[in-house]
Structure formats: structure tokens, C-alpha cells
N, C-alpha and C positions, 0 to 999 in steps of 0.2 A: 668848286672842289667838293668831292664826296666826303662824307664823314669817315674819319679814320681814327683808330686808337693811337694815342701818343706813343704806345709801346711798339707799334708796327714800324720798324726801322730796318728794312731789308738791305739798305745800301750803307749801313754803318761802316765807317772806315774807308769808304770810297771817296774819290776826288773827281770832280767834273769841271771841265772848262767849257763855258757857254759863251759863244760870240753873240754880240747884240743883246746883252743880258740886262740892259738898264730899263727896258720897257717892253710892253706887249707880250708876245709869246715867250721871248727869252727870259723876261723877268718872272713870268708865271712858272716856267720850267725850273728856274733857279730856286724859287720858293718851294716848289713841290719836291724837288730832289733833296733840298735841305730838310724838309719835313720827314723824309724817309732816311735821314741820317747821313746823307752825302755832304761832304764839304765842297762848296762851290767857289769857282773863280769865274767872274764875268768880265767880258771886255765891253768897252763902250768907246764911242768916238768923241763926244763932247758934252754929253748930258751928265755932268758931275753930280748935281743934286739928286737926279733920279737914280743914278748908280749908287749913291750913298744910302738912299732909302731902301733900295733892294738889299744891299749888303747888311743894313741894320736888321731888316726882317729876317734874312737868312741866318744871321749870327745868333738870333734868339732861338732858332730851331736847331742849328748845329754850329758849334764854335769854329772860327777860323776862316769864315767867308771873306773874300777880298775882291777888289775890282782893279783892273788894269786898263789904262787908256791905250787904245790901239786903233789906228786908222787903217782899216783893212784894204783900202785902196793903195796904200803906200807900202811897197815891199820891205823897205828898211824898217818901217814902224812895226811890221809883223815880225821881222827877225829880232828886233830889239825887245819886243814884248815876250817872245818865246825864250829869249836869252834869260830874261828875268825869271820866267817860270821854271826853266831847266836848272837855274842856279838855286832856286828856293824850294823846289818840290822834289821829293824822292819817288813819287808815284803819280800817275794820271790814269784814271780808269775810263773816262769818257771824254771824247771831244765832240761837242754838240755844235755843229756849224749852222747857226740860225740866222746870222746877220745877212742882210741883203739891201741893195739900193739900186735904183734905176731911174731912167727918165720915162715917164708914162706918155709916150708919143706914138703916132703911127710910124711904121717902119720907114716910110719915105721921108719923114721929117727928122729922123735921128741924125745927130752929129757924131763924128767918129770918136770924140772924147767920151761921149755918153755910152757908146758901145764898149769902149775900153774899160770904163769905170765899172759897168755892170759885170762884165766877164772877169775883171780883176778880182772882185769880191767873191763871186759865186763859183768860179772855175780856177783861175790862175792861182789865187792865194788860198783857195780851199786845198789844192794839191800841195802848196807850200806848207800850210799848217799841218797837214798829215805827215809830210816829210819831217818837219821839225818836232812834232809830238811823238813820232814813232818810237824813239828810244824808250820813253816812259810807258807808252802804250804796250810795247812788247814785254816789258818787265811785269806788267800787271795783267797781261792777257786782256787788254782793254777793247773798247768798242767805239767806232766812229758812227755818229748819228747825224745825217744830213737832212735839213729841213727843206723840202721842196714846196711846190705850190700848185694850186688848181690851174694856173695858166700853162702848165706843162702838159695838161691832158685835155684842155678844152679852150675854146676861144673866149677871151676876155678883151674887149676893146682897149687898145693902147698898151697891152701887156705882151706884145710879140717878142720884144727884146728880153724881158725877164723870163718869159716862158722858154725861150731858146736856151738861156743860161741855166735855168733849173733843170731842163731836160738833159743838158750836158752833165750837170751834177749827178743826176740819177744814173746816167751811164757810168760815171766814175765810181759810184757806189757798187755797181755790179762788178767792175774790174777790181776794185780794192778788195772786195769779198773773196775773189779768186786768188789774187796775188798775196794777200796778207793772211787769209784764213789758215794756210799751212803753218804760219808763224804764230798762230794763237790770237791774232787780232781780227775782230769781226767788224763788218760795216753794214749799216742798214739805213734806208731812207724813210722819212715820214712825210706824208702828203695830207695836210689838213685842207678842208674846204673853206667856206666862208667863216671868218672869225670876227666877232664883234669887238673891235679894238679902236683906240684913238686914231690909229693910222687910217683905218677904213673911213672914219668920220672926216678926216682931213682930205683924203683923196676924193671922196664922193660929194662933199659939200651939201648942197640942198637936196641931193638925191638920197642922202643917208637914211632918213626916216622912212620914206616909201620903200627903199630897198630892204631895210631890216624887216619891215612889215611883211613884204612878200616872202622873205626867207623864213620868217617865223610861221607864216600861214601855209606854206607849201612844202617845207622840209619834212621828210618822213617822221622825224621825231617832234615836229611842230615846235621847234625852238631854234634860236640862233646860237651857235656855239660861241662860248667865251674863250679867252686866252687860257683860263684854268682848265676848261674842257680839253682843249688841244694839248695842253702840257701833260695831261694824264697819259697820253700815248707815249710821249717822250720818256716819262718816268718808267712806264711799263717796259719799254725797249731797253732800259738799263738793267733790268733784272737778268740774272743768270739764265733763267728759264727761256729767255728770248734768243738764246744763242743760235738756235736753228732757223731763225729768221735772217740769218746772214745772207746778204745780197738782195734782199727784198726791199721794195718800196711800199710801205704799209699806208693804206689810206685810212685816216681817222676822221672821216667826214660824215659819219653817221648815215651813209648811203645817199647823201645829198647830191653828189656829183653823178652817180649812176642814175638817179631818179630825175635828173634835170629835164630830159625831154618829156617824160610823163608829167612832170610838174607844169610844164608849159602847156601841154594839151589839156590837162585837167583845168587849168585856169581859163583856157579858151572855152572849154565845154561848159563850165559852170558860170562863166561870165564874171568871175571875180578873181581874187588872188589865190584862190585855192583853199579857203577856210571852210568850205562846205564838206559834204560827206566824202570821206576818203575813198569810198567804194562807188562813187558816182561814175557813170559810163564815161569812157574816154574816147575821144574822136579816133576812129580807126586810121591806120596809116596804109 
């Protein structure tokens, strides 16, 4: 997190709902928005203690933070959660669709229920949440922020299902921007690259340390992005000044994804993971 004055609170009086807010990027976004004066509501599936810690941190920054248990796979759970929100809240300025879950398997190995679960969270119930949140978003001239992922723009082994779901979410952002823009509600996507989180550690196991080393030594910024780094883009997209990004999917990857092919060739040319001279000759294509 960059150093900021405690008096810088551009989102004072605003309210944000962040799905998957008990850990990782969602938790970092909740803390960042709270630091900027926004009151946050986070959803979580079962991580009660983690959700409580996030809410405690956010409440110290802006009073009134709260958490709602909501299984985004279950349609009725989503409806029940939003019924509570609509009964309790008089405004909602931001809907941050961050939660995701999938089965990391090759496409030929996927079971139908795994496909259904992935698309339920990222597509089916993303649309449902927008429908349910719309009355409050329209009143405030709010914004929908959908969190996509690198697997929608590049090949990541075993991420085909999630990549397809996130690509669908990005298409929905474009359509929502056109359908809701005339009503004063804007929609934008955000696409982070590699983020150094506990989820990455869990998914990659023994490959975590070498993978992080390669990311740090070959990324254009020569560092691995943290959840706080990625959350900064979400916070910036909540500013009124971001209104004309309506319909865009913003990459906040520090140019890491664009540079991927060059990073590969640089590593091959230098015989290491890329920690050498950034201006070293690159193998021609």
C-alpha cells in the first residue's frame, strides 16, 4: 500500500459491496476502500474468523463495516443475502464482483457439476447480483466492478474453465456498460496479473517459490504484485474521475502480461530467469 494522508478520503459517504472479501484481493480491496472513507460490506462463504478480522480492520478506518455470509453458488443464498442488504441499506455505490471458485483441471477431466459451479459464481449469479443491486445502484449512480483474471487473455495450465467464465464476465461488463450507462450506472472490469497471495501458494505447492522468483526477476517492475497492489486499481476505479472508463477491462498487471513473451525469450537468451541486464539482446523471432 502506498503512503497516503489520513485526510485523503475521496469515497467518504459511499458504500461498497465486495464479494469474496474475507481474504486475498477482496480483503485488500475492502481495507483500501475503507481507508478512503467508503463503508464496506463484504460477503464470505465460510471463513468467519477471517471475515471478522477484515471487518475489524475496516471499522477502524471507516465505521459501519459488516460481513454477510453468502454462498454464491446457491441462488437462494444470494437472494437472501441481497434481501438483507436491501432492507438495511439506503444506498449502494459499488458492487465489486471479486469472488471466484473453480476446479483446476484439464478440460477433458472436468465434471459437469464443476462447470456449473464455476459459471454459477462468475456468470449466472454475477448477473443475478447486478439485477438485485440495481435499485440501489441506480439511486446513487453507482458502478459495477468485475474482477477478471490473466487466464482470460493467456494460457495457464488447468485454468481453461475459469478463463472461459472470466471471459464471459468481461463480455457482460461491455453489455452492462451499454445497457445501464444511460441510466447512470457504469460498469468496468479489472484484470490483474500474477498476485502473490495465499491462494497462489496453495495452488502451486512446491512450485510457489521458484515461480515467485521468476516473476520477481522477469517482471518489468522487477517485483511480484501483492493483493494490496492489485487493490489499488479497484479503489481508483471507484473514483468519480474513472467514469469514462465505462465498459473497459483495465489491466493492472504492470505490463507483466504484455511482456510475457519477451520475458521468456530474455530468460532463454541470458540463460537464467531474467535477472540480468534488461537491455540484453533478445532472441529474434
